[in-house]
N, C-alpha and C positions, 0 to 999 in steps of 0.2 A: 358461401356468397364469397365474392373475389376482395381480396387485401389490395387496398388504393395507396399503394404504395411509391411514392415521388421516382419519376426517370428523369433524369436531367441529360443534359448533354452537351459537353465541354465547348463546341463548337457556337453554340448560342451566343446571343450577344448578352444577355441578361444572366448567364453562367454563375460567372463570381457572386453577383447579388444573391441567386439564386442559393448557392453553397452557403456562404455566410448567411445566411438566414436558416437554412437548416442545422447546420454548425451553433449557432447560436445557443447558448444556455449559459443561466446565471441563474445558481441556486440563489432561491429566495432567501430573503431572511424572515423569518415568523416571528412578528413583535412581542405574541404571545409566549411563544417557546423561549426566546431569549430573556425577557422578564422570568421565568420561571425557572430557567435553568439558574441565570445570576442571583434570585432567591435562595436556591438550594446550593451551590456551592458555597456560599458567605454562612449560610447557615452550617453547612458541616466546618468549612474554615474554623466558624464559634462554636459549635458545640460537637465536633468530632463524629465518636462511636452513637453515639447518643441518635444524632441526626441520620448516619448511616443508617441505624436499626429502623427508626421510624418509616423513613421514606422506602427502604427495603420490603418489610414488612405492607406498607401501602400500597406502594406499587407494583411488586410481585404477586401480592397476594398470598403472601404465606400462609398454608392452612393452620389449623388448631389455633387460632389466636394471636400466630407470629410467633416468632422468634424472640427469646428473652434475652437473648446477649449476643454480640457478636460470635461468640464462638461457636452458634452454631451454624454459622458462613462458610466456615472453613471446612475441607475436605484434605481428610490426611493421607497420606500417601498407601497406606493399605484401602482404602476406597477406590484411589484413581487404581493399583493393581487390582483391585476384586472388579474394576472395571472392563480393563482390560482381557481379563481370565473369560467375561462372562458376554461378550459380544462374539457374534460367531465367526469362525475361524477366517472365512473369506472377509470379513469386514476386517479382521485383525493383522492378516496377512498383508491387505490394500495397503492398512497404514503405515505397517514395518516398509512394508517397501517402499511406500511413496516418501517415509522419512529416511530409510539409506540414500534415495538418489539426492533431495534434497541437502542433507548433510553433506554427501559428494560434492555436490555445487558448491557452497558454500564454503567447504575448504578449501578448495581450489583458491576462491577470492579472496581468504585471508592469507594466502600465501600469497596473491601480488600485494596486498596490504601493508607492506613492511616498511618499517623508519630507515631512517639513513641518517650519516653525519660523515663531515670531512672534513680535514685538517687543512688548514691555509700555512702558505711558509711560514707565517713568524709564529704559527703554534697555537692560533687563533681555530677551536670547534666551534662547526655548528652542527645542525641537523635538525631533527625532525624524532618524536618520539611518539608512539601509537600506544595508548591503554585504553583495554575495554570502560564502560559505563559502568558503575556500583549496584545501578539496582535497574531495573526497567518495570513497567506496567505492561498487561497484554491485557486487549478487551476484545472479550468474544462475546460474541451475538448469542442469546438464550432462546430458548421456546421455540418455536415453528422455524425461525430462521438459524439454525445452529449449525457451524459449520466446524468441524474435525479437521479439515484441511487449512484453513486459515490458523490453526493451534498450532500448525507444523509449520510454514509457513512463517510466522510471526515469532514463535520459542527458535526454532532452531539457527536461525543465523544468529539470536542474540545469544544462543549457549556455544556456538563455534566462535564467537567474537570473544568469548573468554567472560561475559558477564557474571556475577555470583549469584545473583537474586534475580529469579523472572516471575514474579506475581503475577497471578492469572486473575481476571475477574470474570466471571461470567454472570448471566441472571439468569435464576430458573423459577419462570413464572409458576405460578400456583404450586409450586412445591416440586416442579419436576426437572429432572436433571437427565441431561441427553448424554447417553452411555459411552459413545463414540467419542464425543469432545472429551470424557475426562481420560476415555485409553488414548486419545489422541495428546493429552498431556501428561500420560505416565510415559509414551514414547520418545516426547520430545524434551524430556530433563527439566519440565516445570518445579519452583521450588517448592510455588506455595497455592493454590487452587482457592479463589473466597466466590462464593455464589452471590454477587451482590453488582447489580449493573445501573444503567440509568449514569446521568448526571452527578450523580450521590455518588457514585464507585468513579469515576474519574475527579471527582474532587478531594476524595480519601487518597488514591492515589498521586495526587499533586502535592496537598496540604499534611499530607500523613493525617493520624487520629490516633488515639490511644493503643489500638490493636496492629495500626498497620503502618510502618514506618515510609516518609515519603520518596517517591521514584525518580530516578534521574530524566525517565524520560516515557511518553505513555502511546503505543502504536497498538493498530486494530480497527474494525472497521464497526460501527455502528449507526444505529436512529438518528435523526435529525436533533435529539436530545443531546446524546452522546457528541454531535460535531459541534455543537455549537459549545458543548462545555467545553472540549480541546482548543477550541480557539479562543475560550478566553483565560487558559489556563496556560497557555505556551506565552513562553519566558517566565514562568516558574517552574517549568516543564519543557523538554522537549517534545516536540510530537516528528510522528513522519509525515503526515499530510492530513489535507482536507478531500475526502475524494467525493467527487461527482459520478453520475451515472454510469454502468461499465459501456465500452465501447469495443466494437469490432471494425476495422477495415479488411476488406480481400481485394485483394490485384488479380485479378483473375486472366489468363490470354485464351481463355476458351478451351482450354483442352481437359478439365476438371467434371467429371460426374456431377451434372447441373444438382444433380438430389446430395450431395456432398455440401454443394457451397451454398445454397438452402438452408440444412440443416446445421450449417453455421452459423449463419446469419443468425439463427433460432436461437444458437448458445447464448448470446449476449442478449438477445430479447426476453429472452424468457424471464431475465434477472427481475426486471423493474419496468414497467410503461415507461420511463424516462430513458431507458438503456435506447442505443443507437447501434444499429447494423446498415453499414454501405459496401456495395459493390463496386466495384471500380472496373469495366473491361473494353477492349475496344470492338468487339465481336455483338453487335447489335441481335443477330440470332441467337445468340449463346445467352446474352442476357434476355430473350422473351422464354427461354426451356427453363433460365433458373426462375423465373415469372412463374413459369408453371408446375414446377416443382414446389413451389411454396404454397401455392394453393391446393397442390394434392397433397401435400404431405401436413400443412397447418391441422387438418380436423382431427389428427390421431394422437397431437400433442394436451398433454395434462393441462397446460398452461398456455390451452392458444388465445385464450381473451387477453392474456397481458403480451402477448408476443404480436398479436394482430393490431394493439394500441401501440406498443412500441414502433412497428415498422410502418402503420401508419402514418402516425405523428412524426417518427424520426427519423425511419428509414430511407434508402434512397436507392435506386439501381444506377448507375451514370456512366455513360456511353462516353469515352474517350477517343481521342485521335490512333492514339498509341500506346504501349507498355512506358513508353519512357515521360508522357505526356502524366499517363496513370502514377509514375514514382513523384512526377513534381507535386502534383494534387495533394498525394497522399503526406511530403513532405507539408504541406499548408495544410495538413490536417492536425498532422499529429498525434494519432491514435493511441488509446492505452493496448488494445493487440492489431497487430498486422500481421497476415496472412499473405505470403507471395504465393498462390496456387499457378504455377507455373512449369514449361519445359526446363527453364531454365534458372531458379530461384537464385542463384547467388548473384548472375549475371544484375539483375533488377534491386538485389537487396544491397551492391554497392553503390546503389542511387540512392540510400534510404538515410539520411539524417535524422529524420526525428521520427520516433515512435519508441512505446514502453517496452515492447515485446515484439520481436518478429517471429515469424513460422514461417519455413522456408520447405516448398514442397507441399504439393498434393496429401500427402498422408501425415503432415505437422498441424493436425486441429488444434484449436486454439483449446480445447477443452485438455486435452494431456497437458498442456503447460498448465493449466490451472490446479492439476492433482500430484500430476508423478512423474513429470521429467527433469525435473532439477532445480531450475531456476524459480525466481521468484514469482508469486500468482499477485503480491500486493506491487499495482503497478501505478505510474502517474495517468491522470486523466484531465478532461475538461483541456486539451492540447499543451499542459503542463508539462507533456516530455519534450518541449521545448528546451525547456532549462531543467526538470528534473530527471532522475533516475529508478529502477526498480528498489524496494524493499531489500537492503543487502545487508552483510557483515558490515560496512563500512557505516552504516547507521548507528549499531553501536559500540563505537568507537568515536575516539576524540583527538586531536593532534594536538601536542604541544611541542612548541620550540626550543630548541635547546641552544643554547648561547655559552660558550665559554672563551671568555677574549683573553688573549695571553698576556704579559706585560709590555713584548714588543707590539703587538698589536693594539693596544691601549691608545698609544703615543701618535699613532696616527688615524684610528678612528674617532678619537676624543677631539682632531681638531675638527674633522666633519662635524662631527656633531655638534659642536658649541657652534659652528658657524652658522649651521641650520638653525640651532635653538634662537640664539640670539636675533634670528631674522624673523620667528617665528614671536618674540617677545617675552622667550621663556629662560628668564635666566638663570635657573633655579638648576632646569634642565643643563643648559653649558656650565655653572660651576662645576655642576657633580661630575660633567664628563672633562672639565681640566683640572679637578684636582688629583685627577691620575696621571694629568703627565707631567713629567721630567724637567 
């Protein structure tokens, strides 16, 4: 059965309306989830370890009557190293190669994130000091949705930034531990691994318990309960983002093998029925070839049903006037992943302002970026690439202003500050500045 994927044409009078409808996505707030999460967080804040232990035993179906204490959820260094030694050699090599490349990229980020200071003529010194966060929490999904690549992408930038404590929480439904996830934690330099998950894990990281020290920031993906919990604790701790469904937008000039483009569209569609895969191309014949490839290749996909639903509900093949218009539309979409599959990709990349990550050239499949190119795969979704950036070293650092006013400098600046303070009706501010005047 052929996929009924939307086909749009930018020359149509109602194109913008159709595109807006296609892009429209607002994460619905499930009131039952919000109530449950609010209750769990309040309980964790009030009862600490006892609440975390209770919820974890219940929700993760911990065997043998459940764990008797929080100590049962801690995974020591020896167990992490044992997992690293036990996984197949090919898996270990892939994890280590990916980690090396991710670390190398983020080390370069750190080099660019240096503080500064300068001295004015009167001796006043001004500047900016950059320091790492003390402690961060990394949430890693468990069970069937176990992603060792997410461990690397979240922990390595924190490690490079200089964070001293990296606490990873990962649920283990039915007591099953994913060995690749534990191996990735060993490679990435995670400080502590605790096998808890859900809203109770977010609450424990945010508020702290008898055995868990509160963190400064929580990063990493999770289910609807985790997302709701992160929203609620934001302000008590920092968070990375509330990610929406995954997205891929491909700009193609019609010179790439259509099978490659079809499979790249699949690569995001297989994530989730709500994921979005869109092709922009000026060649109608080529679009038809991609559609044929989609229908030819889909039956062999293990997640064919998910891909079919995703492409049918939120996918599109869009005919545009030319590549320049494709770039303009891409800026409006501001996709999480943008592939420019063309003969001269850099020419078109120069016209892109909004994208979470750009993949240039037909050999730069988005899947390579997900795992091992080096740049981070935690990216802004749902058009937030207009104002947000990929996860990086800067997310695990903070900036402090440095102000060292000289005696001479205080004479000039004090008068300016006093004038402005009187204008705002803040007498103490003005007098504080004036007391330093000769």
